[in-house]
N, C-alpha and C positions, 0 to 999 in steps of 0.2 A: 576212480570216481568218474561218473558220466558227466557229459557236458551240461545236462539238465540239472543235476545235483549241484555242480559247481556254480551254475548260474543262480540257483536259489540261494546258495550261501553268500555269493557276492551281493545279491540284492538285500539279504538280511543284514549283512555287514554295513552296506550303504545306509540303510534305514537306521541302524543302531548309531552310526556315527553322526547322522543328521540329527537324531534325537538328542544325543549328548551335546552337540554344538548348540542346538536350540535351547537346551536347559540353561546354558551359560548366557547366551545372548538375551533370551527373554527375561532372565533374572536381572541382568545388568541394566537393560534399557527399557524393558516393558514390551508388551506385545505390539502396541501400536507403533512404537518407534523402531522396533526391530524389522529389518528387511530380509527378504528371501536371500538377497545377495550376501548379507552379513552372516546368515546361518551357513550358506554354502562356503563362504570364505573360511569361516571357523572350522568347518568340517573337511575342507580341502576338495570340494566338488564344484561342478558347474551347475548352472540353473537347470540344465537338461537333466542332470542326475536327480535334482530335487523334484522336478515335475514328473519324472518317471516313477516316483514313489509316493508323492502327495499331490492332491489336487490343488491345495491352497495352504496358506500359512495357518488358517484356522484348523484345518484337518490335522496338521502337524501338532498344533497346540493341544487339541483334544487327545490325540494319541499319547502325547507327552504326559498329560495329566494322569492317564490310566497307567502308563508305564511306571511313573514315579510312585504312585500309590501301591501298585502291585509289588514293587521291590520292597517297600517299607513293610507291607503286610506279610510278605514272605519272611522277612527278618523277625517280625514279632511272632509269627506262627512257629518258626523254628525254635525260638526261645521258650515259648509256652510248652512245646513238646519236650524240650530238654528238661523242663521243670516237673512236668506231670507224667512223663513216660515211665514205664516199668523200669525199675532199677535206678531211677534218677536220684541224685543226692538231694536230701531235704533242704529246702531254703526257707528262711524266715519270711514273713510278710514284707518286711522292709527290703529284703534282698529281692523278692519277687518284683516289687514295684520298681526298684532300681534297675533290674534287668530289663523290664519292659520299657522303661524310660530310655535306657541306653540303646535298645534296639529300634526305638521309634523316633529318636531325635532327628530333626532336620538340620542340615547345615544352614548357614545364613543364606546361601544361594537358594536352597530349597524353600525356606520361609518366604523369600522374596518372590519366587516363582508361584507358590500357592496364593500369595496375595494378589499377584497379577491375574491368576485364574479367577479368583473371587470378584475382582473388580470388573473383569470382562463379563462374567456371568450376570452381574448387576445391570449391565448395559445392553446385553445381547440376548434375545429370547432363545436362540438356538443353543448358545453356550449355557444359558441358565438351565435349560432342560437337560442337557448332558451333565451338567454339574450336579443337579439334584439326583439324577439317576446314579451317578458315580458315588455321591455321598451316601445314598440309601444302601447301596451295595456294600460299601466300606463299613458302614455301621452294623449291618447284619453279620458280616464276617467277624468283626471285632466282638460282637455280642456272643457269637459261638465260642470264641476263645475265652471270654469272660466266664461263660458257663462252665467250660472245662476246668478253669482254675478254681472256681467256687466249689464245684463238685469234688475236685481232687482234695481240697482242704476241708471239706465238710462244713462249709459256711452257708449263709443264706442272705440273699440280697433283699433290701427293703424296698426295692423298686424293680421293675422289669429289666431284664438284661439288656434289652434294646435301648431303653432309656439311659441305663448306666453307661453303655458304650458311647451313645451319642454325646452325653454330658462330658465323659472323659476325653473324647476326641476334641470337643469344643474347648475344654480346659487346656489341653496340650497346645491347641492352635493359638488361642488367645495369649497364653503365657509365652509361647515362642515368638509371636509378633512383638509383644511387650519387651522381650529380652533384646531383640534386634534394635528396637527403638532406643532402649536404654544403653545399648553398646556393651552388653554383657558378653563375656567369652563363653566358649562351649561348656567349660566346667561350671561356671556360675549358672548358666541356663539350665544345665542338667540338675543342679541342686535345687533350684526353684521349682522346676517341674516335678521333681521327685517329692519334695515337701508338700506341694499342693495336691498331688495325686494321693499321697498317703492320708492327708487330712480328709479328702473326699471319700476315700475307701473306708476310713474309720467311721465316717458319718452314715454311710449307707450299706455297709456290709456287716451283718451281725456276726460277732465273734472274731472280727479282724484283729482287734487289739489283743485277743487272748490266745490266738492259735500258734504263738511261738512255741508253746509247750505241747501242742498236739501234732501227732504224726499225720501227714497227708493220707487220705484214703486212697487205696489202690483198687 
């Protein structure tokens, strides 16, 4: 391994550890109360290491938002492909919903972090712009996954896929926040989100309730 490659890997590892530490610190105390020193201490680095990777706490916050959403979307995408791919074992609609909920669920820390991001976006124009751009991209990507599932099962949406994806994401978000406030555990939260998602799907996806007996289209 060359010195250049080793240096790149060290830098990537440093950034990853700072992001992981920031996830916990921001979720625990909020962005405004969190200090660069607290993030560095949690990650085991100095301020110098922080500022050699990020210009500011806000830049770290923005990258963390993207990193968290990309990880979640990757998990959802992998699950959709496992359901709709050639040779995949047929799943019932209820099983599909449960699989998507399982792969998309946030931990309590994740819910707290996303709440911090939304609060900051409401107060800061730069963060608001970044949040809107992130949200629009996330919605488009989820809409593509929704269309894959609908096509695979030979169903039809009563609303545009983009609107379906946006509403579903908002449903998951609001239910997760409510679950944290209510003190629900992960299993209880998963059940509530699954039930509400199935009710929503049954209302806006034609044939959703009847496709238990139908083989997914290939």
